Backbone of each chain as ProteinMPNN parsed JSONL, in Angstrom:
{"seq_chain_A": "MLVISQDLVDAMVAHARADHPDEACGVIAGPAGSDRPERFIPMVNAARSPTFYEFDTTDLLRLYRDMDDRDEVPVVIYHSHTATEAFPSRTDVSYASEPEAHYVLVSTRETGREEGPFELRSFRIVEGTVTEEEVRIEVA", "coords_chain_A": {"N_chain_A": [[95.561, 176.847, 119.635], [98.647, 175.118, 119.26], [101.125, 174.409, 121.522], [104.392, 173.431, 121.622], [107.415, 171.567, 122.19], [110.642, 172.034, 120.624], [112.141, 169.671, 120.499], [110.179, 167.654, 120.436], [108.898, 168.218, 118.057], [111.026, 167.72, 116.321], [111.28, 164.981, 116.779], [108.888, 163.922, 115.727], [109.198, 164.597, 113.031], [111.525, 163.193, 112.395], [110.618, 160.577, 112.718], [108.662, 160.474, 110.711], [110.295, 160.758, 108.457], [111.886, 158.476, 108.656], [110.077, 156.425, 108.164], [109.148, 156.977, 105.646], [108.6, 155.763, 102.313], [106.143, 155.071, 103.444], [103.308, 155.945, 105.506], [103.85, 157.458, 108.657], [102.979, 157.234, 112.148], [101.669, 158.303, 115.347], [101.526, 159.213, 118.865], [101.534, 162.001, 121.099], [101.545, 162.083, 124.386], [100.084, 163.735, 127.236], [99.685, 165.278, 130.501], [96.371, 164.913, 131.77], [94.087, 167.446, 131.022], [96.014, 169.401, 130.79], [96.83, 170.173, 128.245], [99.368, 169.974, 127.28], [101.798, 168.622, 125.324], [103.898, 165.898, 126.057], [104.981, 163.223, 126.36], [106.487, 161.238, 124.07], [105.268, 158.937, 121.791], [105.896, 156.848, 119.451], [104.058, 155.018, 117.034], [103.375, 151.825, 115.507], [102.56, 151.699, 112.105], [100.034, 149.825, 111.283], [98.93, 149.369, 108.842], [100.968, 149.729, 107.065], [101.395, 151.483, 104.758], [101.574, 153.784, 101.974], [99.42, 155.451, 101.776], [97.635, 155.211, 103.837], [97.005, 154.997, 107.356], [96.99, 153.132, 110.394], [96.617, 152.467, 113.796], [97.797, 149.518, 115.323], [95.478, 147.157, 116.593], [95.851, 145.844, 119.081], [98.038, 147.213, 120.133], [96.818, 149.676, 120.37], [94.955, 149.342, 122.475], [96.755, 148.851, 124.564], [98.153, 151.271, 124.592], [96.106, 153.136, 125.354], [95.387, 152.122, 127.868], [97.764, 152.448, 129.225], [98.044, 155.249, 129.14], [95.804, 155.931, 130.65], [96.506, 154.846, 133.146], [98.537, 156.563, 133.808], [97.229, 158.91, 134.036], [96.982, 160.427, 131.717], [96.322, 162.047, 128.528], [95.779, 161.756, 124.944], [97.413, 164.249, 123.719], [98.545, 165.164, 121.361], [97.915, 163.778, 118.192], [99.634, 162.355, 115.701], [100.437, 162.091, 112.192], [101.969, 161.166, 109.055], [101.944, 162.533, 105.733], [102.957, 161.359, 102.656], [103.065, 161.966, 100.01], [101.454, 164.078, 99.578], [100.074, 167.292, 100.633], [100.418, 168.661, 104.012], [97.747, 168.365, 105.197], [94.558, 167.513, 106.52], [93.141, 164.581, 105.133], [90.131, 163.428, 103.471], [89.589, 160.946, 104.541], [91.045, 161.097, 106.932], [89.487, 162.94, 108.321], [87.057, 161.594, 108.543], [87.694, 159.529, 110.254], [88.562, 160.758, 112.551], [88.503, 160.939, 116.031], [89.03, 162.092, 118.432], [88.09, 164.725, 119.902], [89.401, 166.568, 121.485], [92.027, 166.505, 120.86], [95.115, 167.616, 119.313], [95.527, 167.386, 115.984], [98.262, 166.573, 114.278], [99.928, 167.019, 111.246], [102.535, 165.89, 109.2], [104.328, 166.537, 106.327], [106.258, 164.713, 104.074], [106.718, 165.021, 101.451], [108.436, 166.657, 99.96], [111.167, 166.092, 100.54], [111.432, 163.437, 101.22], [113.17, 160.782, 102.676], [115.293, 162.285, 103.342], [117.195, 164.94, 104.971], [116.055, 168.358, 105.323], [113.738, 170.875, 104.077], [110.482, 170.74, 105.581], [106.957, 170.17, 105.93], [104.825, 171.033, 108.572], [101.845, 170.951, 110.205], [99.021, 171.87, 112.26], [95.842, 170.772, 113.469], [92.434, 171.028, 114.589], [89.948, 168.6, 114.729], [86.694, 168.312, 114.708], [83.663, 166.788, 114.928], [83.61, 166.385, 112.129], [84.491, 168.8, 111.164], [87.226, 170.696, 110.133], [89.71, 172.632, 111.604], [92.339, 174.732, 111.214], [95.193, 175.468, 113.247], [97.443, 177.667, 115.013], [100.918, 176.878, 115.406], [103.096, 176.908, 118.016], [106.43, 176.756, 118.524], [108.561, 175.817, 121.067], [111.793, 176.445, 122.165], [113.897, 174.617, 124.143]], "CA_chain_A": [[97.008, 176.89, 119.373], [99.465, 174.035, 119.811], [102.443, 174.806, 122.036], [105.135, 172.165, 121.623], [108.866, 171.782, 122.225], [111.405, 171.739, 119.404], [112.535, 168.259, 120.545], [109.06, 166.805, 120.028], [108.728, 168.456, 116.613], [112.112, 166.979, 115.659], [111.008, 163.543, 116.901], [107.839, 163.571, 114.756], [109.747, 164.704, 111.672], [112.464, 162.083, 112.23], [109.814, 159.357, 112.537], [108.045, 160.552, 109.377], [111.343, 160.51, 107.455], [112.353, 157.09, 108.754], [109.074, 155.504, 107.611], [108.861, 157.338, 104.256], [107.386, 156.373, 101.744], [104.903, 154.75, 104.144], [102.896, 156.934, 106.497], [104.225, 157.217, 110.049], [101.913, 157.722, 113.033], [101.956, 158.182, 116.773], [100.823, 160.054, 119.829], [102.298, 162.623, 122.17], [100.638, 162.14, 125.528], [100.367, 164.761, 128.221], [98.792, 165.192, 131.653], [94.978, 165.259, 131.486], [93.703, 168.82, 131.342], [97.141, 170.342, 130.683], [97.029, 170.542, 126.845], [100.815, 170.03, 127.077], [102.352, 167.363, 124.837], [105.149, 165.621, 126.768], [105.566, 161.88, 126.217], [106.469, 160.86, 122.654], [104.984, 157.508, 121.636], [105.739, 156.454, 118.046], [103.272, 153.791, 116.895], [103.55, 151.104, 114.249], [101.447, 151.794, 111.164], [99.668, 148.436, 110.982], [98.574, 149.301, 107.418], [102.228, 149.818, 106.294], [100.909, 151.953, 103.468], [101.864, 155.182, 101.681], [98.189, 156.248, 101.69], [96.734, 154.926, 104.959], [97.648, 154.562, 108.602], [96.091, 152.642, 111.425], [97.309, 151.863, 114.941], [97.459, 148.122, 115.555], [94.395, 147.108, 117.58], [96.377, 145.471, 120.408], [98.845, 148.366, 120.566], [95.884, 150.755, 120.713], [94.449, 149.076, 123.828], [97.872, 149.035, 125.496], [98.405, 152.717, 124.649], [95.084, 153.836, 126.138], [95.507, 151.659, 129.269], [98.962, 153.083, 129.748], [97.745, 156.673, 129.366], [94.859, 155.967, 131.766], [97.256, 154.59, 134.387], [99.36, 157.739, 134.1], [96.353, 160.078, 133.997], [97.356, 161.212, 130.529], [95.44, 161.997, 127.355], [96.538, 161.971, 123.712], [97.367, 165.694, 123.424], [98.8, 165.233, 119.92], [97.884, 162.56, 117.377], [100.313, 162.798, 114.476], [100.776, 161.143, 111.131], [102.603, 161.831, 107.913], [101.537, 162.344, 104.342], [104.254, 161.184, 101.996], [103.004, 162.453, 98.63], [100.507, 165.198, 99.504], [100.337, 168.343, 101.622], [100.142, 168.364, 105.424], [96.377, 168.806, 105.458], [93.781, 166.284, 106.725], [92.397, 164.032, 103.997], [88.749, 163.105, 103.8], [89.646, 159.778, 105.434], [91.472, 161.574, 108.255], [88.362, 163.613, 108.966], [85.995, 160.644, 108.888], [88.13, 158.676, 111.365], [89.013, 161.525, 113.723], [87.574, 160.667, 117.123], [89.476, 162.722, 119.681], [87.795, 166.145, 119.679], [90.269, 167.463, 122.253], [93.426, 166.333, 120.454], [95.683, 168.362, 118.199], [95.93, 166.477, 114.913], [99.434, 167.145, 113.606], [100.323, 166.363, 110.002], [103.87, 166.19, 108.685], [104.468, 166.05, 104.951], [107.63, 164.43, 103.639], [106.689, 164.909, 99.986], [109.529, 167.4, 99.326], [112.528, 165.567, 100.724], [111.441, 162.008, 101.511], [113.908, 160.34, 103.866], [116.458, 163.155, 103.534], [117.062, 166.189, 105.721], [115.646, 169.459, 104.464], [112.499, 171.517, 104.499], [109.317, 169.866, 105.76], [105.732, 170.874, 106.318], [104.177, 170.505, 109.781], [100.688, 171.797, 110.516], [98.183, 171.295, 113.316], [94.41, 170.981, 113.238], [91.387, 170.416, 115.396], [88.938, 167.967, 113.884], [85.555, 168.109, 115.602], [82.419, 166.484, 114.219], [83.751, 166.525, 110.684], [84.962, 170.126, 110.779], [88.667, 170.871, 110.307], [90.128, 174.01, 111.875], [93.789, 174.822, 111.392], [95.582, 176.297, 114.391], [98.834, 178.092, 115.054], [101.85, 176.013, 116.141], [104.198, 177.661, 118.607], [107.493, 175.822, 118.896], [109.387, 176.373, 122.135], [113.127, 175.876, 122.217], [114.226, 174.45, 125.573]], "C_chain_A": [[97.701, 175.693, 120.012], [100.805, 174.61, 120.255], [103.232, 173.53, 122.259], [106.631, 172.447, 121.587], [109.508, 171.403, 120.888], [111.783, 170.25, 119.345], [111.419, 167.346, 120.035], [108.748, 166.989, 118.542], [109.779, 167.643, 115.851], [111.832, 165.472, 115.666], [109.936, 163.101, 115.896], [108.394, 163.57, 113.332], [110.704, 163.54, 111.4], [111.699, 160.777, 111.989], [109.196, 159.328, 111.131], [109.073, 160.243, 108.288], [111.76, 159.042, 107.454], [111.372, 156.131, 108.08], [108.702, 155.822, 106.166], [109.321, 156.2, 103.34], [106.074, 155.931, 102.399], [104.562, 155.87, 105.127], [103.361, 156.494, 107.89], [103.115, 157.778, 110.937], [102.309, 157.541, 114.497], [101.182, 159.19, 117.59], [101.86, 160.787, 120.67], [101.312, 162.835, 123.315], [101.044, 163.281, 126.45], [99.39, 164.631, 129.375], [97.376, 165.652, 131.285], [94.705, 166.698, 131.903], [94.796, 169.848, 131.121], [97.267, 170.939, 129.278], [98.522, 170.659, 126.507], [101.343, 168.692, 126.581], [103.711, 167.092, 125.46], [105.79, 164.29, 126.415], [105.366, 161.375, 124.792], [106.299, 159.352, 122.514], [104.796, 157.198, 120.144], [104.983, 155.139, 117.979], [103.631, 153.128, 115.573], [102.328, 151.383, 113.378], [101.103, 150.382, 110.713], [99.313, 148.276, 109.506], [99.824, 149.299, 106.532], [101.959, 150.276, 104.864], [101.341, 153.396, 103.238], [100.62, 156.069, 101.663], [97.24, 156.024, 102.867], [97.558, 154.64, 106.195], [96.591, 154.067, 109.56], [96.932, 152.068, 112.551], [96.861, 150.409, 115.026], [96.472, 148.031, 116.725], [94.892, 146.769, 118.993], [97.229, 146.596, 120.982], [97.945, 149.503, 121.052], [95.354, 150.58, 122.138], [95.544, 149.335, 124.855], [98.156, 150.523, 125.698], [97.394, 153.42, 125.561], [95.106, 153.413, 127.601], [96.658, 152.38, 129.951], [98.707, 154.559, 130.07], [96.794, 156.821, 130.553], [95.587, 155.813, 133.097], [98.058, 155.815, 134.804], [98.546, 159.025, 134.171], [96.755, 161.044, 132.869], [96.251, 161.123, 129.476], [96.313, 162.155, 126.105], [96.444, 163.443, 123.303], [97.588, 165.91, 121.926], [98.626, 163.842, 119.314], [98.493, 162.967, 116.037], [100.375, 161.686, 113.449], [101.357, 161.901, 109.96], [101.81, 161.583, 106.642], [102.824, 162.321, 103.548], [104.251, 161.654, 100.537], [102.091, 163.671, 98.486], [100.797, 166.189, 100.63], [99.93, 167.9, 103.036], [98.78, 168.929, 105.806], [95.51, 167.543, 105.572], [93.016, 165.859, 105.473], [90.961, 163.752, 104.438], [88.699, 161.911, 104.774], [90.053, 160.2, 106.85], [90.29, 162.164, 109.026], [87.312, 162.594, 109.4], [86.397, 159.76, 110.064], [88.427, 159.456, 112.646], [88.021, 161.383, 114.872], [88.065, 161.197, 118.473], [89.286, 164.237, 119.542], [88.718, 167.097, 120.442], [91.728, 167.375, 121.835], [93.809, 167.35, 119.383], [96.114, 167.322, 117.164], [97.063, 167.133, 114.131], [99.741, 166.319, 112.361], [101.7, 166.845, 109.59], [103.888, 165.694, 107.25], [105.938, 165.887, 104.604], [107.724, 164.43, 102.111], [107.872, 165.61, 99.315], [110.845, 166.648, 99.358], [112.583, 164.09, 101.07], [112.188, 161.682, 102.783], [115.057, 161.287, 104.206], [116.131, 164.333, 104.462], [116.588, 167.286, 104.767], [114.322, 170.017, 104.92], [111.366, 170.499, 104.632], [108.126, 170.75, 106.083], [105.208, 170.221, 107.59], [103.055, 171.47, 110.15], [99.796, 171.095, 111.54], [96.723, 171.709, 113.138], [93.597, 170.439, 114.401], [90.416, 169.79, 114.416], [87.789, 167.568, 114.795], [84.289, 167.943, 114.775], [82.517, 166.812, 112.733], [84.245, 167.884, 110.22], [86.44, 170.288, 111.126], [88.968, 172.345, 110.545], [91.64, 174.024, 112.072], [94.1, 175.742, 112.566], [97.066, 176.63, 114.293], [99.667, 177.064, 115.825], [102.955, 176.904, 116.691], [105.242, 176.68, 119.137], [108.392, 176.489, 119.92], [110.72, 175.655, 122.178], [113.541, 175.835, 123.687], [115.532, 175.162, 125.912]], "O_chain_A": [[97.395, 175.303, 121.139], [101.525, 175.22, 119.465], [102.798, 172.647, 122.999], [107.065, 173.449, 121.018], [108.993, 170.575, 120.136], [111.751, 169.64, 118.276], [111.671, 166.391, 119.301], [108.38, 166.036, 117.854], [109.468, 166.969, 114.869], [112.108, 164.775, 114.689], [110.055, 162.039, 115.285], [108.108, 162.675, 112.536], [110.697, 162.968, 110.31], [112.096, 159.969, 111.149], [109.206, 158.299, 110.456], [108.767, 159.553, 107.316], [111.962, 158.441, 106.399], [111.788, 155.135, 107.489], [108.014, 155.032, 105.52], [110.411, 155.684, 103.587], [105.002, 156.358, 101.971], [105.432, 156.644, 105.526], [103.276, 155.319, 108.248], [102.394, 158.689, 110.531], [103.173, 156.729, 114.829], [100.317, 159.91, 117.091], [102.941, 160.258, 120.926], [100.386, 163.642, 123.229], [102.189, 163.732, 126.445], [98.372, 163.949, 129.25], [97.2, 166.647, 130.583], [95.056, 167.111, 133.009], [94.546, 171.046, 131.248], [97.746, 172.061, 129.119], [98.896, 171.357, 125.565], [101.342, 167.718, 127.333], [104.594, 167.949, 125.408], [106.999, 164.22, 126.194], [104.243, 161.118, 124.358], [107.092, 158.58, 123.054], [103.68, 157.273, 119.629], [105.235, 154.238, 118.779], [104.121, 153.774, 114.646], [101.194, 151.312, 113.852], [101.789, 149.808, 109.868], [99.385, 147.17, 108.97], [99.748, 148.908, 105.367], [102.247, 149.57, 103.898], [101.464, 154.161, 104.195], [100.73, 157.29, 101.549], [96.148, 156.593, 102.89], [98.666, 154.11, 106.109], [95.447, 154.521, 109.542], [97.848, 151.282, 112.311], [95.685, 150.102, 114.826], [96.613, 148.74, 117.721], [94.417, 147.335, 119.977], [97.153, 146.897, 122.173], [98.265, 150.198, 122.016], [95.304, 151.535, 122.913], [95.303, 149.96, 125.887], [98.371, 150.979, 126.821], [97.775, 154.202, 126.432], [94.872, 154.236, 128.487], [96.547, 152.852, 131.083], [99.099, 155.054, 131.127], [96.956, 157.727, 131.37], [95.327, 156.547, 134.051], [98.24, 156.077, 135.992], [99.105, 160.108, 134.345], [96.849, 162.259, 133.043], [95.379, 160.255, 129.525], [97.447, 162.627, 126.191], [95.501, 163.837, 122.617], [96.912, 166.726, 121.3], [99.124, 162.853, 119.852], [97.946, 163.811, 115.327], [100.368, 160.502, 113.785], [101.251, 163.125, 109.881], [101.112, 160.579, 106.496], [103.692, 163.172, 103.743], [105.303, 161.731, 99.904], [101.969, 164.231, 97.397], [101.66, 165.949, 101.474], [99.21, 166.92, 103.224], [98.673, 169.843, 106.624], [95.701, 166.599, 104.805], [92.335, 166.665, 104.839], [90.629, 163.83, 105.621], [87.884, 161.873, 105.696], [89.486, 159.729, 107.836], [90.121, 161.918, 110.22], [86.744, 162.705, 110.487], [85.53, 159.286, 110.799], [88.531, 158.859, 113.718], [86.836, 161.672, 114.711], [87.569, 160.793, 119.525], [90.199, 164.946, 119.119], [88.818, 168.278, 120.107], [92.576, 168.081, 122.382], [92.963, 167.87, 118.656], [96.967, 166.478, 117.442], [96.857, 168.114, 113.417], [99.805, 165.091, 112.412], [101.997, 168.039, 109.623], [103.506, 164.555, 106.981], [106.751, 166.788, 104.809], [108.683, 163.908, 101.541], [108.28, 165.215, 98.223], [111.554, 166.565, 98.355], [113.674, 163.535, 101.204], [111.89, 162.228, 103.845], [115.72, 161.121, 105.23], [114.97, 164.666, 104.699], [116.707, 167.152, 103.55], [113.831, 169.688, 106.0], [111.305, 169.522, 103.887], [108.27, 171.914, 106.457], [105.15, 168.995, 107.681], [103.291, 172.656, 110.378], [99.821, 169.871, 111.662], [96.414, 172.825, 112.72], [94.016, 169.518, 115.102], [90.096, 170.384, 113.386], [87.892, 166.608, 115.559], [83.895, 168.835, 114.023], [81.624, 167.435, 112.159], [84.404, 168.109, 109.021], [86.854, 170.05, 112.26], [88.533, 173.205, 109.78], [92.156, 173.397, 112.997], [93.355, 176.683, 112.842], [97.83, 175.969, 113.59], [99.183, 176.455, 116.779], [103.663, 177.571, 115.937], [104.988, 175.895, 120.051], [108.92, 177.577, 119.689], [110.782, 174.426, 122.223], [113.541, 176.851, 124.382], [115.97, 175.134, 127.063]]}, "seq_chain_B": "MSIEVRVPTILRPYTSGEKVVSARGTTVAAVVDDLDARYPGIRERLIDDSGLRRFVNVYLNDEDVRFLGGLTTPVADSDSITILPAVAGG", "coords_chain_B": {"N_chain_B": [[74.194, 140.48, 137.705], [76.956, 142.102, 136.398], [78.692, 144.034, 134.058], [81.678, 145.758, 133.558], [82.092, 148.628, 131.636], [84.233, 150.445, 129.647], [84.244, 153.658, 128.404], [84.944, 155.554, 125.518], [86.215, 158.952, 125.049], [84.784, 160.206, 122.932], [82.274, 159.073, 123.028], [81.272, 159.762, 125.437], [79.442, 161.875, 125.739], [77.015, 160.524, 125.609], [76.906, 159.164, 127.99], [76.604, 160.929, 130.054], [79.117, 161.994, 130.502], [80.424, 160.037, 131.933], [83.118, 157.795, 132.392], [83.46, 155.151, 132.954], [81.046, 152.687, 132.919], [78.275, 150.552, 133.932], [76.895, 147.514, 132.657], [74.583, 144.964, 131.558], [74.442, 141.565, 130.387], [74.875, 138.614, 128.355], [76.286, 138.237, 126.105], [78.473, 140.045, 123.846], [76.891, 141.536, 122.095], [74.472, 141.631, 123.529], [75.252, 143.11, 125.736], [75.773, 145.532, 124.503], [73.187, 146.174, 123.635], [71.958, 146.487, 126.101], [73.391, 148.663, 127.07], [72.482, 150.559, 125.265], [69.857, 150.764, 126.035], [70.144, 152.052, 128.426], [71.598, 154.282, 127.695], [70.5, 155.872, 125.322], [71.002, 155.68, 121.813], [73.658, 155.058, 121.699], [74.199, 152.561, 120.69], [73.969, 152.731, 117.917], [76.263, 154.057, 117.255], [78.138, 152.152, 117.469], [77.464, 149.856, 116.089], [76.478, 148.709, 112.893], [74.402, 147.749, 110.045], [75.929, 145.667, 109.108], [77.246, 144.68, 111.251], [79.746, 145.061, 113.806], [81.017, 148.328, 113.692], [83.441, 149.386, 111.311], [85.398, 151.202, 112.203], [85.416, 151.042, 114.906], [86.697, 149.666, 117.846], [86.159, 146.944, 119.964], [86.908, 145.576, 123.017], [87.145, 142.584, 124.843], [88.033, 142.162, 128.0], [91.372, 141.736, 127.523], [91.328, 141.372, 124.824], [90.652, 141.962, 121.406], [87.393, 141.809, 120.244], [86.978, 141.051, 117.649], [88.82, 139.108, 117.185], [87.827, 137.124, 118.651], [84.66, 135.971, 119.117], [83.359, 137.996, 117.778], [80.4, 139.952, 117.828], [78.88, 138.007, 119.004], [80.367, 136.942, 120.992], [80.694, 135.338, 124.103], [80.027, 136.773, 127.306], [81.109, 137.061, 130.609], [80.227, 137.417, 134.09], [82.085, 139.82, 135.878], [83.822, 140.195, 133.782], [85.416, 142.683, 131.713], [84.678, 145.314, 129.456], [86.097, 147.213, 126.88], [85.753, 150.054, 124.937], [87.094, 151.432, 122.063], [87.71, 153.915, 119.693], [89.07, 153.384, 116.452], [92.367, 154.524, 115.694], [93.137, 156.082, 112.951], [93.617, 156.831, 109.446], [94.108, 158.626, 106.35]], "CA_chain_B": [[75.449, 140.366, 136.97], [77.281, 143.433, 135.899], [79.925, 144.114, 133.288], [82.232, 147.11, 133.524], [82.352, 149.059, 130.258], [85.002, 151.698, 129.548], [83.67, 154.421, 127.292], [85.907, 156.556, 125.029], [85.822, 160.365, 125.115], [83.826, 160.606, 121.9], [80.931, 158.557, 123.354], [80.872, 160.165, 126.796], [78.207, 162.679, 125.759], [75.863, 159.64, 125.838], [76.913, 158.63, 129.358], [76.735, 162.109, 130.937], [80.516, 162.229, 130.833], [81.02, 158.917, 132.677], [84.176, 157.087, 131.69], [83.217, 153.727, 133.201], [79.641, 152.448, 133.248], [77.957, 149.131, 134.069], [75.831, 147.019, 131.799], [74.335, 143.543, 131.736], [74.296, 140.813, 129.146], [75.7, 137.4, 128.314], [77.139, 138.324, 124.911], [78.854, 141.44, 123.552], [75.709, 142.192, 121.502], [73.489, 141.884, 124.586], [75.781, 144.218, 126.546], [75.56, 146.766, 123.725], [71.749, 146.463, 123.695], [71.668, 146.998, 127.443], [73.954, 150.024, 127.107], [71.616, 151.437, 124.488], [68.646, 150.996, 126.835], [70.505, 153.04, 129.462], [72.154, 155.483, 127.048], [69.936, 155.736, 123.965], [71.773, 156.216, 120.688], [75.053, 154.613, 121.715], [74.311, 151.352, 119.865], [74.171, 153.081, 116.515], [77.644, 154.502, 117.082], [79.014, 150.985, 117.558], [77.03, 148.745, 115.243], [75.613, 149.021, 111.747], [73.708, 146.57, 109.53], [76.839, 144.544, 108.851], [77.894, 144.274, 112.51], [80.561, 146.071, 114.467], [81.511, 149.305, 112.715], [84.829, 149.212, 110.912], [86.342, 152.079, 112.901], [85.235, 150.908, 116.355], [87.254, 148.444, 118.43], [85.587, 146.539, 121.246], [87.774, 144.571, 123.634], [86.688, 141.857, 126.019], [89.269, 142.119, 128.787], [92.536, 142.214, 126.76], [91.281, 140.841, 123.467], [89.719, 142.539, 120.436], [86.354, 140.789, 120.011], [87.077, 140.552, 116.271], [89.641, 137.886, 117.225], [87.06, 136.143, 119.427], [83.476, 135.627, 118.329], [82.635, 139.196, 117.355], [79.301, 140.387, 118.698], [78.289, 136.859, 119.707], [81.304, 136.496, 122.025], [80.094, 135.277, 125.435], [80.573, 137.66, 128.326], [80.808, 136.537, 131.943], [80.287, 138.365, 135.197], [83.458, 140.228, 136.211], [84.564, 140.609, 132.585], [85.276, 144.102, 131.409], [84.66, 145.638, 128.027], [86.652, 148.534, 126.569], [85.424, 150.529, 123.585], [88.049, 152.439, 121.593], [87.671, 154.173, 118.263], [90.341, 153.186, 115.757], [93.12, 155.718, 115.327], [93.444, 155.734, 111.573], [93.33, 157.88, 108.488], [94.736, 158.403, 105.055]], "C_chain_B": [[75.737, 141.674, 136.264], [78.652, 143.423, 135.232], [80.398, 145.562, 133.318], [82.569, 147.467, 132.068], [83.08, 150.394, 130.281], [84.633, 152.409, 128.252], [84.679, 155.47, 126.816], [85.331, 157.974, 125.056], [84.67, 160.701, 124.167], [82.405, 160.125, 122.2], [80.445, 159.009, 124.727], [79.696, 161.139, 126.832], [76.958, 161.811, 126.002], [75.763, 159.216, 127.298], [77.053, 159.745, 130.397], [78.174, 162.3, 131.391], [81.187, 161.082, 131.572], [81.992, 158.137, 131.797], [84.002, 155.571, 131.826], [81.758, 153.571, 133.62], [79.432, 150.943, 133.411], [76.855, 148.772, 133.109], [75.671, 145.528, 132.077], [74.233, 142.885, 130.389], [75.227, 139.632, 129.141], [76.501, 137.281, 127.021], [77.496, 139.795, 124.714], [77.637, 142.185, 122.997], [74.683, 142.546, 122.573], [73.95, 143.037, 125.488], [75.544, 145.545, 125.814], [74.076, 147.154, 123.744], [71.381, 147.062, 125.05], [72.205, 148.419, 127.614], [73.016, 150.999, 126.422], [70.307, 151.734, 125.23], [68.92, 152.068, 127.896], [70.917, 154.379, 128.838], [71.73, 155.482, 125.583], [70.795, 156.415, 122.898], [73.164, 155.643, 120.597], [75.248, 153.398, 120.795], [74.653, 151.683, 118.41], [75.593, 153.539, 116.232], [78.61, 153.321, 117.022], [78.731, 149.95, 116.486], [76.234, 149.283, 114.068], [75.024, 147.714, 111.219], [74.637, 145.376, 109.356], [77.583, 144.099, 110.119], [78.651, 145.426, 113.132], [81.118, 147.039, 113.42], [83.015, 149.16, 112.515], [85.794, 149.997, 111.8], [86.149, 152.056, 114.419], [85.867, 149.593, 116.807], [86.582, 148.194, 119.77], [86.449, 145.408, 121.783], [87.044, 143.913, 124.788], [87.95, 141.571, 126.825], [90.425, 142.619, 127.909], [92.454, 141.903, 125.271], [90.245, 141.575, 122.619], [88.671, 141.475, 120.101], [86.342, 140.287, 118.561], [87.901, 139.26, 116.214], [88.961, 136.806, 118.058], [85.842, 135.795, 118.577], [82.69, 136.835, 117.863], [81.533, 139.528, 118.345], [78.681, 139.233, 119.481], [79.217, 136.311, 120.798], [80.616, 136.472, 123.395], [80.806, 136.189, 126.423], [80.161, 137.102, 129.689], [80.876, 137.659, 132.968], [81.755, 138.603, 135.532], [84.339, 140.468, 134.984], [84.477, 142.126, 132.458], [85.385, 144.306, 129.908], [85.231, 147.048, 127.868], [86.289, 148.874, 125.132], [86.458, 151.585, 123.217], [87.852, 152.671, 120.108], [89.044, 153.911, 117.66], [91.038, 154.528, 115.602], [93.699, 155.422, 113.947], [93.14, 156.922, 110.682], [94.077, 157.6, 107.198], [95.863, 159.363, 104.803]], "O_chain_B": [[74.87, 142.265, 135.621], [79.626, 142.885, 135.761], [79.604, 146.484, 133.127], [83.239, 146.708, 131.367], [82.596, 151.362, 130.869], [84.701, 151.839, 127.163], [85.219, 156.208, 127.64], [84.115, 158.163, 125.082], [83.714, 161.381, 124.541], [81.438, 160.693, 121.693], [79.332, 158.676, 125.135], [79.013, 161.229, 127.852], [75.962, 162.297, 126.536], [74.67, 158.94, 127.793], [77.566, 159.517, 131.493], [78.426, 162.716, 132.522], [82.391, 161.134, 131.82], [81.724, 157.861, 130.627], [84.353, 154.812, 130.924], [81.291, 154.23, 134.549], [80.31, 150.152, 133.068], [75.995, 149.589, 132.78], [76.505, 144.91, 132.738], [73.974, 143.535, 129.376], [76.248, 139.629, 129.829], [77.291, 136.352, 126.851], [76.901, 140.678, 125.332], [77.378, 143.326, 123.378], [74.091, 143.625, 122.54], [73.135, 143.839, 125.945], [75.166, 146.545, 126.424], [73.747, 148.335, 123.856], [70.602, 148.011, 125.138], [71.557, 149.269, 128.224], [72.777, 152.105, 126.906], [69.724, 152.807, 125.078], [68.052, 152.879, 128.219], [70.628, 155.45, 129.371], [72.518, 155.13, 124.706], [71.246, 157.549, 123.056], [73.8, 155.722, 119.546], [76.311, 153.222, 120.2], [75.481, 151.033, 117.771], [76.076, 153.426, 115.105], [79.752, 153.462, 116.584], [79.636, 149.252, 116.028], [75.42, 150.193, 114.219], [75.134, 146.679, 111.876], [74.209, 144.225, 109.44], [78.454, 143.232, 110.053], [78.271, 146.591, 113.014], [81.63, 146.612, 112.385], [83.754, 148.848, 113.448], [86.882, 149.515, 112.114], [86.648, 152.928, 115.131], [85.607, 148.539, 116.226], [86.449, 149.095, 120.598], [86.691, 144.412, 121.1], [86.409, 144.58, 125.605], [88.827, 140.829, 126.382], [90.465, 143.804, 127.577], [93.411, 142.144, 124.535], [89.111, 141.786, 123.048], [89.024, 140.36, 119.717], [85.773, 139.235, 118.27], [87.715, 138.43, 115.325], [89.47, 135.69, 118.158], [85.989, 135.368, 117.432], [81.495, 136.732, 117.583], [81.714, 139.4, 119.556], [78.033, 139.452, 120.504], [78.884, 135.324, 121.453], [80.021, 137.468, 123.805], [82.026, 136.352, 126.378], [79.008, 136.72, 129.892], [81.493, 138.7, 132.744], [82.569, 137.681, 135.472], [85.483, 140.9, 135.125], [83.586, 142.764, 133.019], [86.08, 143.576, 129.2], [84.891, 147.957, 128.626], [86.496, 148.07, 124.223], [86.675, 152.531, 123.975], [87.828, 151.713, 119.335], [90.066, 154.186, 118.29], [90.386, 155.552, 115.402], [94.624, 154.623, 113.8], [92.498, 157.888, 111.096], [94.602, 156.509, 106.977], [96.499, 159.306, 103.751]]}, "name": "protein", "num_of_chains": 2, "seq": "MLVISQDLVDAMVAHARADHPDEACGVIAGPAGSDRPERFIPMVNAARSPTFYEFDTTDLLRLYRDMDDRDEVPVVIYHSHTATEAFPSRTDVSYASEPEAHYVLVSTRETGREEGPFELRSFRIVEGTVTEEEVRIEVAMSIEVRVPTILRPYTSGEKVVSARGTTVAAVVDDLDARYPGIRERLIDDSGLRRFVNVYLNDEDVRFLGGLTTPVADSDSITILPAVAGG"}
């Protein structure tokens, strides 16, 4: 189960809308071992594509160094789908390399850049196997 | 001569959970070969027939080796290598 604050959910959705129709991506870091997403880190989609996302290689190194210095891990790795459902694609599964992360998908296919209903779902992706999990949103 | 290598979570099963290990070698490829001698199987996760795997990033100090000389990039004592899987998808 992913337990996450309403503010962080809003931040992911806002990022996904702002970058629509391209995919948006980022990380929510949290203290190692806590499983608590706390620090919102939107990343640039170096692919700038409606069907693919990739963290820029230099940004990726900086991100991991920064998390290491703070004793954090990527608790959530999020990205958007802009024309399909919020479910991991085959590509998502083949690239997934953080077995302890919650992979959050946001779909903006219904409303694009506008306000309105959105889909947000969370998954574990471990050795090619996708398992959906419950998302509990906590209002501060 | 010893190079510090930072290992990502996904490869730590090969290094008994160690996050930072030491290896020897004068090029990135030689360091990877030495790693594989110490931690058998790790090489295949990093390199395929065409070279460095598409979804693996290897950094020499602060630079992605793809922007240097790839696997033939020279490595000196006191350099550090960081391995990070790409964060990507569709």
